[in-house]
C-alpha positions in Angstrom: 6.8 -5.7 12.5 4.4 -5.4 9.6 2.2 -2.4 10.1 0.1 -1.5 7.0 -2.0 1.4 8.0 -0.1 4.3 6.7 -2.0 4.8 3.5 -5.4 5.3 5.0 -4.2 7.4 7.9 -2.5 9.7 5.5 -5.5 10.0 3.2 -8.1 10.6 5.9 -7.4 11.9 9.4 -9.4 11.0 12.4 -11.5 13.0 14.8 -8.6 14.9 16.2 -8.3 16.8 12.9 -11.1 19.0 14.2 -8.6 20.6 16.6 -6.4 22.0 13.8 -6.5 25.7 13.0 -4.0 27.7 10.9 -1.9 28.7 14.0 -1.6 25.1 15.1 1.4 24.5 12.8 3.2 27.5 14.2 2.5 26.3 17.8 3.8 22.9 16.8 7.1 24.4 15.5 7.4 26.4 18.7 6.9 23.4 20.9 9.6 21.5 19.0 12.0 24.4 19.4 11.2 24.6 23.1 12.0 20.9 23.6 15.5 21.2 22.1 17.3 21.7 25.4 15.4 18.8 27.0 16.3 16.5 24.0 20.0 17.6 24.3 20.0 16.9 28.0 18.3 13.5 27.5 20.9 12.5 24.8 23.8 13.6 27.0 22.4 11.6 29.9 21.9 8.6 27.7 25.6 8.7 26.6 26.8 9.2 30.2 24.9 6.0 31.4 26.0 4.0 28.3 29.7 4.8 28.7 31.6 1.6 29.5 33.9 3.6 31.8 30.9 4.5 34.0 30.4 1.8 36.6 26.6 2.5 36.6 26.4 1.6 32.9 26.6 -2.1 33.9 23.8 -1.9 36.5 20.1 -2.3 36.0 19.7 1.3 37.2 22.1 2.7 34.7 20.6 0.7 31.8 17.1 1.8 32.8 18.1 5.5 32.9 19.8 5.2 29.5 16.8 3.4 28.0 14.4 6.1 29.4 16.5 8.9 28.0 16.6 7.2 24.5 12.8 6.7 24.5 12.3 10.4 25.4 14.7 11.6 22.7 13.2 9.4 20.1 9.6 10.3 21.0 10.2 14.0 20.7 12.6 14.3 17.8 11.6 15.3 14.2 12.5 12.4 11.9 14.1 13.6 8.6 13.9 11.9 5.2 15.7 8.6 5.4 18.4 7.6 3.0 17.9 4.8 0.5 21.1 3.0 1.6 21.0 0.7 -1.5 24.6 0.3 -2.7 24.6 -3.2 -4.2 22.3 -5.8 -5.6 22.8 -9.4 -6.9 22.0 -10.2 -10.5 22.6 -13.7 -11.7 24.9 -14.4 -8.8 27.0 -11.3 -9.4 27.2 -8.6 -6.8 26.5 -5.4 -8.8 27.1 -1.8 -7.6 24.0 0.4 -7.6 24.2 4.2 -8.4 21.2 6.4 -7.6 20.7 9.3 -9.9 18.0 11.8 -10.7 16.6 11.0 -14.1 13.7 13.6 -14.3 12.7 16.5 -12.0 9.8 18.8 -11.3 9.2 21.0 -8.3 7.2 18.4 -6.5 8.9 15.2 -7.6 12.2 13.6 -8.6 12.4 10.5 -10.7 15.2 8.4 -9.3 17.1 5.7 -11.4 18.7 2.8 -9.6 21.4 2.3 -12.2 23.3 -1.0 -11.9 26.9 -1.0 -13.0 27.2 -4.4 -14.7 30.5 -6.0 -15.5 28.8 -8.4 -17.9 25.4 -8.0 -19.5 22.9 -10.2 -17.7 21.4 -13.1 -19.5 17.9 -12.6 -18.2 15.9 -9.7 -19.7 15.9 -6.7 -17.5 12.6 -4.8 -18.2 12.4 -1.1 -17.3 10.1 -0.7 -14.3 8.7 2.6 -13.0 7.5 2.3 -9.4 5.1 5.1 -8.5 5.4 5.6 -4.7 2.4 6.8 -2.7 2.1 10.5 -2.0 0.3 9.9 1.3 2.6 11.1 4.0 5.6 8.9 4.1 8.7 9.3 2.0 9.4 7.0 -1.0 12.1 5.2 1.1 9.2 3.3 2.8 9.4 1.2 -0.4 13.1 0.4 0.1 12.2 -3.3 0.4 10.1 -3.1 -2.8 13.0 -1.6 -4.7 15.6 -4.1 -3.3 13.3 -7.0 -4.3 12.7 -5.8 -7.9 16.3 -4.7 -8.6 17.9 -8.1 -9.4 15.5 -8.6 -12.4 14.5 -5.0 -13.4 15.9 -1.7 -14.4 14.2 0.3 -11.6 13.0 3.9 -11.5 10.9 5.3 -8.6 9.1 8.6 -7.9 10.4 10.5 -4.9 7.8 13.0 -4.0 9.0 16.3 -2.4 7.8 17.5 1.0 5.4 20.3 0.2 6.8 22.5 3.0 10.1 22.5 1.1 8.6 23.8 -2.1 8.5 27.6 -2.3 5.1 29.0 -2.9 6.3 30.7 -6.1 6.6 27.2 -7.7 2.8 27.2 -8.0 0.1 24.7 -7.0 0.1 20.9 -7.1 -3.1 19.0 -7.4 -4.4 15.6 -8.7 -4.4 16.9 -12.3 -0.7 17.9 -11.9 0.0 14.4 -10.4 -1.5 12.8 -13.6 0.5 15.2 -15.8 3.7 14.2 -13.9 3.1 10.5 -14.6 2.5 11.1 -18.3 5.6 13.2 -18.5 7.7 10.5 -16.8 6.4 7.9 -19.2 7.3 10.1 -22.1 10.8 10.6 -20.6 11.2 6.9 -20.3 10.3 6.4 -23.9 7.4 4.0 -23.7 9.5 0.7 -23.3 8.5 0.5 -19.6 6.2 -1.1 -17.1 4.5 0.9 -14.3 3.8 -0.3 -10.8 1.5 1.8 -8.7 1.8 1.2 -4.9 -1.4 2.0 -3.0 -2.6 5.7 -3.4 -1.2 6.3 -7.0 -3.3 3.4 -8.4 -6.0 5.9 -9.3 -3.9 8.6 -11.0 -1.8 5.9 -12.8 -4.9 4.3 -14.2 -6.2 7.7 -15.1 -2.9 8.7 -16.8 -2.8 5.5 -18.8 -6.4 6.0 -19.9 -5.7 9.5 -21.0 -2.7 8.4 -23.0 -4.7 5.6 -24.6 -7.5 8.0 -25.6 -4.8 10.2 -27.3 -3.2 7.1 -29.0 0.0 8.1 -27.2 2.9 5.9 -28.4 4.6 6.1 -25.0 2.0 4.1 -23.0 3.7 1.4 -20.8 3.6 -2.2 -21.8 1.8 -3.1 -18.5 0.6 -1.6 -15.3 0.5 -3.3 -11.9 -1.9 -1.8 -9.3 -1.2 -2.8 -5.7 -3.5 -2.3 -2.8 -5.1 0.9 -4.3 -8.4 2.6 -3.7 -9.9 2.2 -7.2 -13.5 1.8 -5.9 -13.8 2.4 -2.2 -17.6 1.6 -2.3 -16.5 -2.1 -2.2 -16.2 -3.5 1.3 -16.0 0.1 2.8 -13.9 0.4 5.9 -13.7 3.1 8.6 -11.3 5.2 6.5 -13.7 5.2 3.6 -16.8 5.9 5.7 -15.2 8.8 7.5 -14.7 10.7 4.2 -18.3 10.2 3.1 -19.7 11.1 6.6 -17.6 14.3 7.0 -17.7 15.8 3.5 -15.1 17.9 1.8 -15.7 21.2 3.6 -15.0 19.6 7.0 -11.5 18.5 5.7 -10.9 22.0 4.2 -11.8 23.7 7.4 -10.1 21.4 9.9 -7.0 19.8 8.5 -5.5 22.4 6.2 -3.0 24.9 7.5 -0.2 27.1 6.2 3.5 26.3 6.4 5.3 28.5 9.0 8.6 30.3 8.7 11.4 29.3 8.2 10.6 26.5 5.9 11.1 27.3 2.1 7.4 26.7 1.5 6.3 29.3 4.1 2.6 30.3 3.6 1.8 27.3 1.3 -1.5 25.6 2.2 -0.8 22.0 3.3 -2.1 19.0 5.1 0.7 18.8 7.6 2.9 15.8 8.3 2.5 16.0 12.1 -1.2 15.6 11.8 -0.8 12.6 9.4 1.6 11.1 12.0 -1.1 11.4 14.6 -3.4 9.5 12.3 -0.9 6.8 11.6 -0.3 6.2 15.3 -3.8 6.4 16.5 -5.1 3.7 14.2 -3.1 1.1 16.1 -2.1 2.9 19.2 -1.9 -0.2 21.4 0.4 -1.9 19.0 2.8 1.1 18.9 2.8 1.4 22.7 3.6 -2.2 23.0 6.4 -1.9 20.5 8.0 1.0 22.5 7.6 -1.0 25.7 9.5 -3.8 24.1 12.2 -1.4 22.9 12.7 -0.3 26.5 13.0 -3.9 27.7 15.4 -4.7 24.9 17.6 -1.8 25.8 17.7 -2.7 29.4 18.5 -6.3 28.6 21.1 -5.3 26.1 19.4 -7.0 23.2 21.0 -4.8 20.5 19.6 -6.7 17.5 16.0 -6.3 18.5 16.4 -2.7 19.5 18.1 -1.9 16.2 15.3 -3.4 14.2 12.8 -1.2 16.2 14.9 1.9 15.5 15.2 1.2 11.8 11.4 0.6 11.4 10.4 3.7 13.4 13.1 5.9 11.8 11.2 5.2 8.6 7.7 5.1 9.9 7.9 8.3 11.9 9.4 10.3 9.0 6.5 12.2 7.4 6.0 14.9 4.9 3.4 17.6 4.2 1.0 17.3 1.3 -0.1 20.1 -0.9 -3.6 21.1 0.2 -5.0 21.1 -3.3 -3.8 17.6 -4.0 -5.0 16.3 -0.7 -8.5 17.8 -1.0 -9.0 16.9 -4.6 -7.9 13.3 -3.9 -10.3 13.0 -0.9 -13.2 14.4 -3.0 -12.5 12.4 -6.2 -11.5 9.1 -4.7 -13.2 8.8 -1.3 -16.3 11.0 -1.4 -17.6 11.1 -5.0 -16.0 7.7 -6.2 -15.6 9.5 -9.5 -13.4 7.0 -11.4 -15.7 3.9 -11.0 -18.7 6.1 -11.7 -17.2 7.3 -14.9 -17.2 10.9 -13.7 -13.5 11.6 -13.1 -12.0 14.3 -15.3 -8.5 15.5 -16.0 -8.4 19.2 -16.9 -12.0 19.1 -18.1 -11.7 15.8 -20.1 -13.6 12.7 -18.9 -11.3 9.8 -18.0 -12.5 6.6 -19.7 -10.7 3.4 -18.7 -12.4 1.6 -21.6 -9.9 3.3 -23.8 -7.1 1.1 -22.4 -6.4 -1.5 -25.1 -2.6 -1.9 -25.3 -1.6 -1.9 -21.6 -1.8 -5.2 -19.7 -3.3 -4.9 -16.3 -2.4 -6.8 -13.1 -4.0 -6.1 -9.7 -2.6 -7.3 -6.3 -4.5 -7.2 -3.0 -3.8 -8.4 0.6 -6.4 -10.6 2.3 -6.1 -8.7 5.6 -5.7 -5.2 4.1 -7.6 -2.8 6.4 -6.8 0.3 4.3 -7.7 -0.7 0.7 -10.2 -3.5 1.4 -10.4 -6.7 -0.7 -12.1 -5.9 -4.0 -11.3 -2.2 -4.1 -8.2 -2.7 -6.4 -9.6 -5.6 -8.4 -12.4 -3.2 -9.4 -10.0 -1.9 -12.1 -10.7 -4.9 -14.2 -14.4 -4.0 -14.4 -13.4 -0.6 -15.7 -10.9 -1.7 -18.3 -13.4 -3.6 -20.3 -11.5 -3.4 -23.6 -8.7 -5.6 -22.4 -8.8 -9.3 -23.4 -8.6 -11.9 -20.7 -5.0 -12.8 -21.7 -3.9 -9.2 -20.8 -5.3 -9.4 -17.3 -4.3 -10.9 -14.0 -5.4 -10.6 -10.4 -3.7 -12.0 -7.3 -5.0 -12.0 -3.7 -2.2 -12.7 -1.3 -3.4 -14.7 1.8 -2.5 -13.6 5.3 -1.0 -10.1 4.6 -2.2 -6.6 5.5 -1.7 -3.4 3.6 2.1 -3.2 4.2 2.6 -6.8 3.2 1.2 -6.2 -0.3 4.5 -4.4 -1.2 7.0 -5.4 1.4 8.1 -8.3 3.6 8.8 -12.0 3.2 5.4 -12.8 1.5 6.0 -10.0 -1.0 9.5 -11.3 -1.8 8.5 -14.9 -2.0 5.0 -14.9 -3.5 4.0 -11.5 -4.9 7.2 -10.2 -6.6 7.8 -13.4 -8.7 4.2 -13.1 -10.1 4.8 -9.5 -11.0 8.1 -10.4 -12.7 6.4 -13.1 -14.7 3.6 -10.8 -15.7 6.0 -8.1 -16.8 8.1 -10.5 -18.9 5.0 -11.9 -20.5 3.7 -8.5 -21.5 6.9 -6.7 -22.3 9.4 -6.1 -25.0 8.4 -7.4 -28.4 4.9 -8.5 -27.3 4.1 -5.0 -26.1 5.5 -3.4 -29.2 3.5 -5.7 -31.5 0.3 -4.7 -29.6 1.0 -1.0 -30.2 1.7 -1.6 -33.9 -1.5 -3.6 -34.2 -3.4 -0.7 -32.7 -2.1 1.5 -35.5 0.5 3.4 -33.4 4.1 3.3 -34.4 7.1 4.7 -32.5 
């Protein structure tokens, strides 16, 4: 199932957000705790009716009861951060072990390195690739397929943003300015010989970070940046998500969707946009589709179609795992990107300094969009080319992928077969010696 709505739902909640007040998070936690005995009973009942030693397990009645209990348990559980589960990749026909380690760390983010343990050095160049995952409600593991696709030909790093409810309030605030600082710090840590890929939401802060680095003649700018399905200019082909932000205004979001983290989470009393509200937004955008998927799960369980049921479980284990966002980051992003359109208007600032994409001269730019994207509409990401006017034509590329929605821009069969190879070619064309020569030509030496 290719469901690509998570970005917009996380960025901008629907009408139900008006019901949220500060105590709501506390009531939500209380409700989850109250359901614990029911979940335990449902799970025990499911196991009883799935036990091969139970004669009822082989009847339609027993299978229906077990399926019902599983649906109840899955519908009421809290889904934790999924594991990456990437242990091997294939490089040049060789099966190579993958070790995941933390390369860089700050209170709100870890930079993970998918280090490949080669027996022999690969013949094909392996450019360093920094994937900036969206901080929009889901964990970075939603990009597992993206990482798996890029690993055979790239030295992959990815941002793993931290759930705000897990960050003690003593660690301070985190806003859009901090996000940009984090990206710049990561690029410095990686030493400049790197390419950056921004998936969805981070397209704006990545473009802003690169523009700031170029304005400062920073030697550690990346060789190239790839912006995928991102809201660079949401005035273009505005959708319902975009129009909601403009119609409501920032104060509505501040009053109705911001709450405090309750005890006993480490981030108790931190102001956040809570994950459970984001999840409601995710589901309500395509409610009929989700209800049909769960009906199909029930039928697969009754019929004993284990493969189809497992695919459903794996998708929703990922899709239903959400994290809280720091309130200051959420509000500043809504205001800057969706309400004021500050970047395309030339009004976006970073710690008081105006961000000017025209300063970008050494970093090649590629944009990728999905023809059926209902979150970042066609043209919203391509708008980056109209902002980066100092780049020559041979340092630009744009690709519109037919017949995919938002999720398909960075995952799935079309991504693997048609989008990823184009990104790999772009990275190779604008990496290594070519990128270093551009930096030297600009008067900047390492």
